[in-house]
N, C-alpha and C positions, 0 to 999 in steps of 0.2 A: 300614736293614737292621736284620733281626731279632737280637736276641741269642741266641746258641745255648744250648742247655739240655743239661744233662747229668745223667744218672741216678746216682744216689748212693746208698750205703748209710749207715746210721747206727744205730751199737750202742746200744740201750738197754738195759744191763746186758749180759746176754749173749744179748738177741735183739736181731737186724737189724731195722730197718724201712726201707722205700724212702723216697727223696727225689728232686726234682727241682730243680739248682742252676742259676741264671742269672747271669753276671756281665758288665755292660756296661763299658766303657773307664771307668777312673776315677770309679766310683760315687760318689753322694754320700752313701749309707748302704746297709744292708743290711736288707731286710725278711725275718723268719722267718715263715710262714704255716700256719695249721693249718686243718683243713677242720672242717666241721660234725659232727654225729651221724650224719646219714644218709647221707653221700658220702665219697668218699675225694678224696686230693688231686689226681686227674685229671679231677673232675670241670669241666664247661665253663667254670663261674663263676668257678674258682680259675686255671683257665689263664687265663681273660681278664684276670684281675685281674691276675696276676704278670706276664704278658708286656706288659701297659700300663705297669707301674711299670718294667720292663727300658726301654721306650723313652721312659721320663722321667728316665732315669740312676739307675734303683735296682737294686742286686743283691737277689735273691729265691733262698730255699729254703722250697719246700714240701714237706710230709712227712706221712706216714701215722702216725695212733696204732696202737700194737700190735694193738688190737682189731680194726682195718680190716685192717691186715696179715694177721692169720691167719682172715681172712673171716668174721669174727664181727659180728652185727647190734648188740648191745648194748654200748654204749660204756666205756670203761675207767672203773674208779674213779678220783677224783681223784689218789692216788698215782700210779697207772701213768703217768696221763695227763701229770702234772708231771714226771715221770721222762722221759718222751720230750719234753717241752718243754725242758727242762735239756739234755738231749744234741743236741737238735738246735740249740739257741742255741750250745752248745760247738762243733760241728760249723761253724756259720757263722762263729764267732769265730776259728777255726783258717784259714779261705779267706780271712778279710777281711785289709785292709791297714790297720786301726786305724780305719776309718770306724765311724759310729755303727751299733747294732744295735738294730733294733726288732723287737717282737712283734706279728702281726696274727692274728685268727682270724675264722673265719666260725661265729656262733652258740657252742657247745659249746667249739669249738676257741680263740676268744677269751676266754670265761670260764676255760677251764683257763688260758690265759696269763697273766690275771690273778692266778688263785690260786698260779700258779708264782712270780711277783713278789711277791705279797704273803708267801711262804716264803722270800723271798731272791734269787730269781733276778735276776741283772742285766740292765736292758733300759733304752735310750734313752728309749723310750717305747712306747706300746700303742695300736692301731688296732683297734676292734671292728666287725666287718661284721655289725650285726644282732646287738646284745647280747641272751640271754635272762634278761630281768630276772626272769620269772616263768612257771610253766606256761599255758597258752591256757585261759584261764577260771580261773584261779586267782591272781588278783592280791595276794592276802594272803600267799602264799609266794614272797616276797621273796628274791633272790639277791644281795645287796649288800653285806652285812655288811664283808667283806673290802676293799671299793673304797675305803671312807675313809682307810684309813690309807697308801694308796698315794700317793707325792710326785713321781712323774713324770707327763709328759705325755699326755693320754690322750684320743683321738679315737672318739666314737660315732656311727657312720653307721647310721641307723634309718630305717626307712620308716613312714609315719604309720599304716599299717594293719597293722604286725606285731604278731599277737595274743600274742607271747611278751613285750612290753611296751608297757602301757598309755601313752599318751603323757605324761600328768598325772604319773604315778608316776615314770618315767625322767627327766621334768626336774627332779622335785624331789629324785631322787637325784644328778644330776648337779650340782644346784645347791650340794648338800650338800657334794661333794666339793671344789668350790672352783674357784677360777680356772684350775687346772693342767688340768680336763676341759672338754671343747667337744663340744656335741651338734649335728650336722647331720643335720636332717631331709629326707628325700626323699618327697616329697609323693606319697600313694596307693601306697606302697610296701609290700608284704607282706613275709613272713619271708625270702624270698630275692629281695626287691626288685623282683619284679614288679609291675607296674602293669595292672590290668583296662584293656582296650581298646587297649593299647600293646603291640605286636608286637616282640619283641627277643629275641634268641638269648640263653642262659645266658651263653656268651663275651661278648657285648655289654654283659650287665647288669653282670657282673664288670668289665670294662674301664672301664665308666663310673664306678667306684669309685675308679680309680686315682689320678685327676686330684686329688680333694680328699684322699687319704691322702698323696700326694707332696706336696702343697703344705705340708699340715699338718707333714711331716716337715722339710721345708726351713725352715720358720717355725721349726724348734726344732733347728736345728744348733748 
């Protein structure tokens, strides 16, 4: 039986943003999930991911960043995005029963989660759904400096053909972070984990990432 989803409103300062909260019975953890730069929380990829996590016994909260809520296309600057992350985590904590609280995000959303943690936001761990290590075609512009100070468990789920992360560069970054970081490659996957020649809907792709995410979470209870 599918876990029921509830629309919620999360206050980011004086600005409310939309969220969707789902809580199975006795969840082993809560995963707060942020969208990428080009799509909001209702994208089928995130719906598939969070609903599959619910089936695996994980409560979820997905939410919109303020720019998306306002109908803008250009992502929030880090201070605004980090404020949204803090508000979403606070909301999830208030709804929890003391279970571990994790942060996950697609691309921009995951990077902003890691920056929020680097600035002191509490989290049991981080899951990156395609970490944007550098802009496409610009491997010299790495977005990695804040990662090396993080001490919590981190799972990098990454497609081998993702133009935002040259495989060798990402492997070096994860190696430098140390044993607390794990990199799991999805062969042939692009930035949205699409694989050439394989027909899968976006929600199916998102759902396929829930199993490794839930397994990593369970291993770090």
